[in-house]
Structure formats: structure tokens, C-alpha cells
C-alpha positions in Angstrom: -5.6 255.2 -251.3 -1.6 255.4 -250.8 0.2 252.7 -249.3 3.6 253.1 -247.6 6.1 251.8 -249.1 8.9 251.0 -246.8 11.2 248.8 -249.5 15.4 249.0 -249.6 18.2 248.7 -252.9 16.8 244.7 -252.8 13.0 245.4 -252.9 13.0 247.4 -256.5 15.0 244.3 -258.0 13.1 242.0 -256.1 9.9 243.3 -257.6 11.0 243.4 -261.7 11.4 239.2 -260.7 15.4 239.9 -261.3 16.5 237.0 -259.0 19.7 237.5 -259.1 19.5 240.4 -256.7 16.3 238.9 -254.5 17.7 237.5 -251.8 21.9 239.0 -251.4 24.1 241.5 -252.6 26.4 241.9 -255.5 30.0 240.4 -255.3 31.8 242.4 -254.4 34.5 243.1 -257.5 31.0 242.6 -259.6 32.5 239.1 -260.5 29.4 237.6 -262.7 30.7 234.5 -264.3 29.8 234.7 -268.7 28.2 231.7 -269.9 30.5 230.0 -272.5 27.2 229.7 -275.1 27.0 233.5 -275.0 31.2 233.7 -276.6 30.3 230.1 -278.6 27.2 232.1 -280.2 29.0 235.4 -281.2 32.2 233.3 -283.0 29.2 232.4 -285.6 28.2 235.5 -286.2 31.2 238.3 -286.1 35.6 238.1 -287.0 38.2 238.2 -284.4 41.9 239.1 -284.5 44.2 235.8 -283.9 45.2 237.9 -280.4 42.9 238.3 -277.7 43.0 240.3 -274.4 40.3 239.4 -272.1 41.1 241.5 -269.1 38.6 240.5 -266.5 38.6 237.0 -267.0 37.6 235.9 -264.0 37.8 231.9 -264.1 38.4 231.9 -267.9 35.3 231.0 -268.4 35.4 233.4 -272.0 39.3 232.5 -272.7 38.9 229.2 -272.7 36.2 229.5 -275.5 38.5 231.7 -277.1 41.2 229.1 -276.7 39.1 226.3 -277.7 38.7 227.8 -281.1 42.2 228.3 -281.5 43.2 232.4 -281.0 45.8 233.0 -278.7 44.5 234.8 -275.4 46.2 237.3 -272.7 43.8 236.3 -269.5 44.6 239.2 -266.6 42.2 240.1 -263.8 42.0 242.6 -261.2 41.7 239.2 -258.4 43.5 236.2 -258.2 40.9 233.6 -259.2 43.2 230.6 -260.1 43.0 231.6 -263.8 44.4 234.6 -264.5 48.1 234.7 -266.0 48.7 238.4 -264.8 46.4 240.2 -262.6 45.9 243.8 -263.9 44.0 246.6 -262.8 42.8 247.2 -266.3 41.1 250.6 -266.2 44.2 251.7 -264.1 47.1 250.8 -265.7 49.5 253.4 -267.4 52.4 253.4 -269.8 51.4 250.4 -271.6 52.3 249.0 -275.0 49.4 248.9 -277.6 47.7 245.8 -277.8 48.0 244.4 -281.4 44.6 242.3 -281.5 41.3 242.8 -280.0 40.2 242.8 -276.1 36.7 241.1 -275.3 35.2 240.6 -272.2 32.4 240.7 -269.9 33.1 243.9 -268.0 32.1 244.9 -264.2 28.9 247.0 -265.0 30.1 249.6 -262.9 33.2 250.4 -264.4 31.9 249.5 -268.3 32.5 252.9 -269.6 35.4 252.8 -268.3 36.9 249.5 -269.5 35.7 250.1 -273.3 37.2 253.9 -273.3 40.5 251.7 -271.4 40.0 249.5 -274.1 39.6 251.5 -277.1 43.1 253.4 -275.9 45.7 250.5 -276.1 44.5 249.3 -279.5 45.3 250.2 -282.7 42.8 251.6 -285.8 40.5 248.8 -287.3 41.2 246.0 -284.3 37.6 246.0 -281.9 35.8 246.1 -278.6 33.5 243.4 -277.5 32.0 243.4 -274.2 28.9 241.1 -272.6 26.5 243.6 -271.1 23.0 244.6 -270.3 21.1 245.7 -273.0 20.6 248.7 -270.2 23.9 249.8 -270.8 21.7 251.6 -274.1 19.8 253.7 -271.7 20.0 257.3 -270.1 20.8 260.7 -271.6 24.6 260.8 -269.6 25.3 256.7 -271.8 23.7 258.7 -275.3 27.0 261.2 -275.2 29.3 258.3 -274.4 27.9 256.3 -276.8 28.2 259.5 -279.1 32.0 259.8 -278.5 32.7 256.2 -279.1 29.7 254.7 -281.3 29.2 251.3 -281.3 29.5 249.1 -284.7 27.2 246.3 -283.7 25.0 245.3 -281.2 24.4 241.9 -280.9 21.0 241.0 -278.7 20.3 237.9 -277.1 16.7 236.7 -277.9 17.5 234.0 -275.2 17.7 233.8 -271.4 21.2 233.8 -271.7 23.0 233.6 -268.1 25.7 235.7 -265.8 26.6 233.3 -262.6 27.9 235.1 -259.6 31.0 234.3 -258.2 31.3 231.9 -261.4 29.2 229.2 -259.9 27.0 228.2 -262.4 25.6 224.9 -260.3 24.0 227.6 -258.1 22.5 230.1 -260.4 21.6 228.4 -263.7 18.7 229.1 -266.0 18.5 231.6 -263.2 18.6 234.9 -265.1 15.8 237.5 -265.3 18.2 240.2 -267.6 18.1 240.8 -271.7 22.1 240.1 -273.1 24.2 241.8 -275.6 27.2 241.5 -277.3 28.4 245.6 -278.2 31.2 245.6 -280.5 33.7 248.4 -281.0 35.7 249.3 -284.0 38.3 251.6 -283.2 38.2 254.3 -285.8 34.3 253.4 -287.2 32.0 256.7 -287.2 28.8 254.8 -288.4 25.6 253.9 -287.2 25.2 251.6 -285.3 23.9 247.8 -286.1 21.4 246.1 -283.9 21.1 242.0 -284.8 19.2 239.3 -282.7 20.8 236.0 -281.7 20.1 232.5 -280.9 
């Protein structure tokens, strides 16, 4: 017997148990703040330049971790969320000076490839780009072609459920994640195989 299906664009996420999608639409500018613990754990495993550009800083959740760890941090965003020192459309900027440091952020997922490509274009050889995204970033034939052009050096896959909170509201969205997240590390000029590691 065939069962009729009359779902909508939220139904598939509800069926998969992705609670962040179950009751409401995504935030307009895809602002899902990263749990600071995610970066604290990464800093135990990965070294970065002293100068960090957090180019989609939101409410400063990652920037504050870097500041507290002694890094120099440039915090920018497209939208004013009462934290960014500069309002910049990161993927739309032209004629900007090279950034002599690393670029680390949780990018708006629908623009993830553009963020990676732009970040790599702005740093010198040997510097790093680190992006915090869902594990599904590795999926798809189109994505495979992108990763051939921009090979990842290391993928740190979270072995527990780290949280990204819509609009930075960690009280409302605490422990509400049904997704697996990972840190993706690019090093400009790297052409070797990708190393995958588990963390936390």
C-alpha cells in the first residue's frame, strides 16, 4: 500500500530528528553561534598564528575564546550583533590587503565554499583557514570537485554532540543538537592527503 506524503520543507528535518529545524525556519542570515567549547578543544590539538581573523563573528563566541587564549583577534561580520569591530561582507570584499595570519569561523553554511575560497585567497602560503561545519560538508560530487581544488589538511570530527545555537541563544537551544560537527583545517599550499581525527 502506498502512503501519501504531504510534507513541507521542514518535514524531512523533523523526520530525521534534527530538532533545530523541527519547529521554525532557519535564521535569516544563517546565524548559528558556535559553542565556545568547540574552539577550546580545537586549541588543544591545533596551532594557529598569533593573528586571527574571525570573519563571521556573530556575538563573539569564538573571538572571546581566542582573546582569552592570548591571540590578537580581528572580529568582523556582515550584520551588527553588538560585537564586530567592523561590518564587512566577507565574500564580497575586493582589493583588500592580504591578511598576515589565520582565518577561523563558523561560516553561513550555504556560503561555506565561498568563505573557504575567499579566506584562502587572502592569506599567504603556510597560513591556515579553519571552518566549523557539519560533517555533511564532505558529501556530494560537486563538493568533491571543490575539495580537489582546495584540499583539506585535517578534519577534526566531534565524537560527541557540540551545539550551535540559533541567534546565539544557548539558553533556549542548549543540548539541542542532532548534528555531527567537525573542524575543517586548510593550510594554503597543502597538497597532501586529508587526515581525519576524532576529538572530545
